[in-house]
Structure formats: structure tokens, C-alpha cells
C-alpha positions in Angstrom: 0.0 0.0 0.0 1.4 3.4 -1.0 2.2 5.5 2.1 -0.1 8.5 2.5 1.0 12.1 2.9 1.5 13.3 6.5 -1.2 15.4 8.0 1.2 18.2 8.8 4.8 19.0 7.9 7.0 20.5 10.6 10.1 22.7 10.0 12.5 22.6 12.9 15.3 25.2 13.2 18.2 25.1 15.5 21.8 26.3 15.9 24.0 26.7 18.9 22.8 24.4 21.7 20.4 22.9 19.2 21.7 19.3 19.1 20.6 18.5 22.7 17.4 20.4 22.2 16.6 18.3 19.0 17.5 15.1 20.7 15.2 15.9 23.6 12.3 16.9 21.3 12.4 13.8 19.0 12.9 11.4 21.9 9.5 12.3 23.3 7.6 12.2 19.9 5.5 9.0 19.3 6.1 6.6 16.5 2.6 7.1 15.1 3.0 10.9 14.8 1.1 11.9 11.6 3.7 14.4 10.5 7.0 14.7 8.8 9.8 16.7 10.3 12.3 18.7 8.3 15.3 19.7 10.4 17.8 22.5 9.7 20.8 22.7 12.1 23.6 25.2 11.3 26.7 23.1 10.5 30.0 23.7 8.7 29.9 23.4 4.9 32.5 20.7 4.9 32.3 17.2 6.2 29.3 14.9 6.8 26.5 15.7 9.2 26.0 13.0 11.9 22.8 14.5 13.1 20.5 12.0 11.3 21.9 8.8 12.8 22.0 10.5 16.2 18.3 11.4 16.0 17.4 8.0 14.5 19.0 6.4 17.5 17.1 8.6 20.0 13.7 8.7 18.4 10.8 6.2 17.7 10.6 8.1 14.3 12.9 7.3 11.5 15.6 10.0 10.8 17.5 10.2 7.5 19.6 12.6 5.6 17.4 14.4 3.2 17.7 13.6 -0.5 16.6 15.7 -3.4 13.2 14.6 -4.7 12.4 12.3 -1.7 8.6 12.1 -1.0 7.3 13.4 2.4 6.1 10.6 4.6 4.6 10.6 8.1 6.8 9.4 10.9 10.0 10.6 9.2 12.7 13.1 10.2 14.5 14.6 7.2 17.8 16.3 8.2 19.4 19.0 5.9 22.8 17.9 4.6 25.8 20.1 4.9 26.1 23.1 2.5 22.5 22.5 1.1 19.3 24.4 1.8 16.5 22.0 2.5 13.2 23.0 0.9 9.7 21.6 0.6 8.0 21.6 -2.8 4.5 20.3 -2.5 4.8 16.6 -1.4 8.6 16.3 -2.0 11.9 17.6 -0.7 14.3 19.7 -2.7 17.9 20.4 -2.0 19.5 23.6 -3.2 23.0 25.1 -3.2 21.5 28.5 -3.8 23.0 31.6 -2.1 23.5 31.6 1.6 20.9 33.2 3.8 21.8 34.8 7.1 25.5 33.7 6.4 24.6 30.0 6.5 23.6 27.1 4.2 21.5 25.3 5.2 19.4 28.1 6.7 16.0 28.0 8.5 14.3 30.8 6.7 14.2 29.3 3.2 12.9 26.0 4.6 10.1 27.7 6.5 9.2 29.9 3.6 8.9 26.9 1.2 6.9 25.0 3.9 4.4 27.9 4.1 4.1 28.1 0.3 3.4 24.4 -0.1 1.5 23.5 3.1 -0.1 26.7 4.3 -2.2 26.1 7.4 -0.8 22.6 7.6 2.7 23.9 8.2 4.3 24.0 11.6 7.5 26.0 12.5 9.5 25.0 15.6 12.4 27.3 16.6 14.9 25.9 19.1 18.1 27.1 20.7 20.4 29.1 18.5 22.4 32.4 18.1 21.3 35.4 16.0 17.9 35.3 14.3 17.7 32.8 11.5 14.2 31.3 11.4 12.5 34.4 12.7 11.3 35.7 9.3 10.4 32.1 8.2 8.3 31.6 11.4 6.5 34.8 10.6 5.7 33.6 7.1 4.4 30.3 8.5 2.1 32.2 10.9 0.9 34.6 8.1 0.0 31.5 6.0 -2.2 30.2 8.9 0.3 27.6 10.2 1.4 27.1 13.8 4.6 28.4 15.3 6.1 26.8 18.4 9.2 28.4 20.1 11.4 27.1 22.8 11.3 29.4 25.8 14.4 31.7 25.5 15.0 31.4 29.3 15.2 27.6 28.7 17.5 27.7 25.7 21.3 27.4 25.8 21.5 30.2 23.1 18.3 32.4 23.3 18.9 34.4 20.1 16.8 32.4 17.6 13.9 31.8 20.0 13.8 35.5 21.1 13.9 36.7 17.5 11.1 34.3 16.5 8.9 35.6 19.3 9.7 39.2 18.3 8.7 38.4 14.6 5.3 37.1 15.3 2.7 37.5 18.0 1.0 34.2 17.1 3.8 31.9 18.4 3.3 29.6 21.3 6.3 29.5 23.7 7.1 26.4 25.8 10.1 25.1 27.7 11.9 22.3 26.0 10.3 19.7 28.3 6.8 20.7 27.0 7.6 21.1 23.3 7.0 17.5 22.2 3.5 17.5 23.9 2.8 20.8 22.1 3.8 19.4 18.8 1.6 16.3 19.3 -1.4 18.6 20.2 -0.9 20.8 17.1 -0.6 17.7 14.8 -3.8 16.2 16.2 -5.7 19.5 16.2 -8.2 20.5 13.5 -6.5 22.2 10.6 -7.7 25.8 10.4 -9.4 26.8 7.2 -7.6 29.3 4.9 -8.5 32.8 5.9 -8.7 35.7 3.5 -6.1 37.6 5.4 -3.6 34.7 5.3 -0.7 35.5 3.0 2.4 33.8 1.8 5.7 35.4 1.3 6.7 37.1 -2.0 10.4 36.6 -1.3 12.0 34.1 -3.7 13.4 30.8 -2.6 17.1 30.0 -3.1 16.3 27.5 -5.9 15.0 30.3 -8.0 18.1 32.3 -7.6 20.1 29.9 -9.8 17.9 30.9 -12.8 19.3 34.3 -13.1 19.2 37.8 -11.5 16.3 38.4 -9.1 13.7 41.1 -9.6 13.7 42.7 -6.1 11.0 44.8 -4.5 11.8 47.4 -1.9 14.2 50.4 -1.9 17.9 50.1 -2.5 19.9 50.6 0.7 23.2 51.9 -0.6 24.9 49.0 1.3 27.0 46.2 -0.3 26.4 42.5 0.2 29.1 41.2 2.6 29.4 38.0 0.6 29.6 39.2 -3.1 29.9 43.0 -2.7 26.8 43.6 -4.9 24.1 46.2 -4.1 21.5 45.3 -1.5 17.8 46.0 -1.4 15.4 46.0 1.6 12.5 43.6 1.8 9.8 43.9 4.5 8.4 40.5 5.6 5.6 41.4 8.0 7.4 42.9 11.0 10.8 41.6 9.9 13.1 43.7 7.7 15.4 41.7 5.5 18.2 42.5 3.0 18.8 40.7 -0.3 21.3 41.2 -3.1 20.7 40.7 -6.8 22.2 37.2 -6.9 20.2 36.1 -3.9 22.3 36.4 -0.7 19.8 37.3 2.0 20.3 38.6 5.6 18.2 39.4 8.6 19.2 42.6 10.4 21.4 40.7 12.9 23.0 38.6 10.2 23.8 41.7 8.2 25.5 43.3 11.2 27.4 40.1 11.9 28.5 39.8 8.3 29.6 43.4 8.1 31.6 42.9 11.3 33.4 40.0 9.8 34.1 42.0 6.6 35.5 44.9 8.7 37.8 42.6 10.6 39.1 41.0 7.4 39.8 44.4 5.9 41.7 45.5 9.1 43.8 42.4 9.0 44.6 43.0 5.3 45.5 46.6 6.1 47.7 45.4 9.0 49.6 43.1 6.6 50.1 45.8 4.0 51.4 48.3 6.5 53.8 45.9 8.2 55.0 44.7 4.8 55.6 48.4 3.8 57.5 49.1 7.1 59.7 46.1 6.5 60.4 47.1 2.9 61.3 50.7 3.7 63.5 49.5 6.6 65.4 47.1 4.2 66.0 49.9 1.7 67.1 52.4 4.4 69.8 50.1 5.8 71.1 49.0 2.4 74.8 49.9 2.0 75.4 52.9 -0.1 72.1 54.5 0.5 72.4 58.3 0.6 71.8 59.8 4.0 68.9 62.0 3.0 67.3 59.0 1.2 67.9 56.8 4.2 66.2 59.3 6.5 63.2 59.6 4.2 62.8 55.8 4.1 63.3 55.4 7.9 60.6 58.1 8.5 58.2 56.2 6.1 58.9 52.9 7.9 58.2 54.5 11.3 54.9 56.0 10.1 53.8 52.6 8.5 54.8 50.8 11.7 52.8 53.3 13.9 49.7 52.9 11.7 50.0 49.1 11.8 50.3 49.2 15.6 47.2 51.3 15.9 45.2 48.8 13.8 46.7 45.9 15.8 45.5 47.6 19.1 42.0 47.8 17.6 41.9 44.1 16.6 43.3 43.0 19.9 40.8 45.1 21.8 37.9 43.6 19.7 39.2 40.1 20.5 39.4 40.9 24.2 35.8 42.3 24.2 34.5 39.1 22.6 36.4 36.9 25.1 
């Protein structure tokens, strides 16, 4: 007999502190849960994710690494592989190596947007422990489409950034401590599916898969900022209460992710400037001490070397001070 579609599809987003939260959640879900879970955990782009076998060992559900084109089935947990966005297209999964969102791939926002498009009021967003705010805009889209949003209590999360951002993005989220989240998921899955309301809307923001087809047509005003990833121009995009930034090729950022990316760009530029100045000081010093160099020329090069070294030292102090503030 051909397996039937799940009653609901659940997108689960997690990052820092998310592995233990995911394990606790799936451990308490029953084997007969009439839903499919799609899980995005922020992981490095290299290497192989071990999350699927970990969850499969802990849960009565079956956890697998998501494959492109795989059908959605009840009682399954589909884990996003490294360096791929996990999307839902109607009754199937889709993997995309489209542009990063919020500095990561896989990212939670594209999963939740695609889930809202395909499943509407049958979609469920679950936001667990994590830093910054990936998943907040996606959770708002799910809520706007009539779906349910469950959020781990920030006070209960190892990293409260993602849960706090999700709660700020939508007033329709239900917040629960981790110990109560599985029961909340069961209740939502078993509850009556709300009818589509006239005011329910789905995002107009494109998915990462569409970005590979060519330049995007972007709504919203240009910002005058550059994309931290590709240095292209960036446009604003309002998603409910959430302001997002997207460049022409498709890199997308929440406000926090944009600030974080710019911080990394500034740091990289400062290290590059430090290298150039220290190299200049070394070159000028070498020329100044070369035998036969005229006294006036030697003095000019020594002065230039001291100036370059002083500028380099100023930059090094800034970088060291930033490192100390982070520590």
C-alpha cells in the first residue's frame, strides 16, 4: 500500500545548543505521529552531518539525511545535509545550493518559507536554541499562512537568540520550555486544521532554488549597502514585522545577520590593512639600511617605515581590543 502524505509538515530550526534540544524533542515524539519533520541545524559546509543517525538512535521516528526529490512521509525526520538548503515543494523535498541566507547554508528561513508556500495552514514551524535570528522571518511567514509556530522558551535555551527573534517576529507563536515542546507538537498535529483565511498571506520573497535561474527582480528600496558576501548592491525587503536584506544574486540577511557579516568584513579588511602596513614598514627599513644609500634618502625611508609601523600598531590595538571584548 502506498504510504499517504502526512497530516502536517514541521520545519525545525536550531543552531548553537540545538543538538541536545533536538534530541530531547524527538525522543518524546510518538512513532505514530502523523507528521514529517524537516530539520535545519547550522553546520559547517565541509564534512558529513552525523545528526540523522543521532536522532534516529534517540527517536521512535525514522531519521534520515534528506535527499533531493524524496517524498514526504509521516513518521520521518529529514535532516538537511551540509552546504545545502532543505526546501519543501508540495509533497517532496528539494535540496538547493543557492546563495547563503543569514550567512549559512542550510538556513532555516528558506525552509520555513517553502513550507508555508506548499502546506499553508498545515505547516508548523518549531524554533529551538540558536544564536542570532535565522528562522524568525520564516516563522512569521508560516504564521501569516495560517500555520502554527512553536518556540522554545528563551529562558530555557542554551542560546536564546533564535527563539527570542522568532517571538519578536510574530505575536502568534506559542512559547514552551523544552520539556513541554513535544507535547505541544503532538497537540498541534492532532488538532483540527484551520481553514484558509482571506487575510492569510504567503511570502513574495523568492526561494534559493529560483536564484540559480538568473538575476532576481527585487522589490523594496535600494539601501546603498553592499552585500558582505559578493559586494553587490543590497535591497530592503519587508516580511511582516521583519526587515530583510537581499542582493541581486540572492544572498539574504536578517538585520542581525547583516550586522554580523559586516563585522566579519571589517575585521578581514583590518587584518589585510595590517599586513600591507607591516610589509611596507619592512620594505622601507630594508631599503634604508642597504649599504650605499644616501643619508637623505635613508632618513626619508626610515621616516616612512616608522609611520607605517605606527599605523600598523594602531590597527593591531583595535583588533586585539575587539578580541578581548569578545572573550
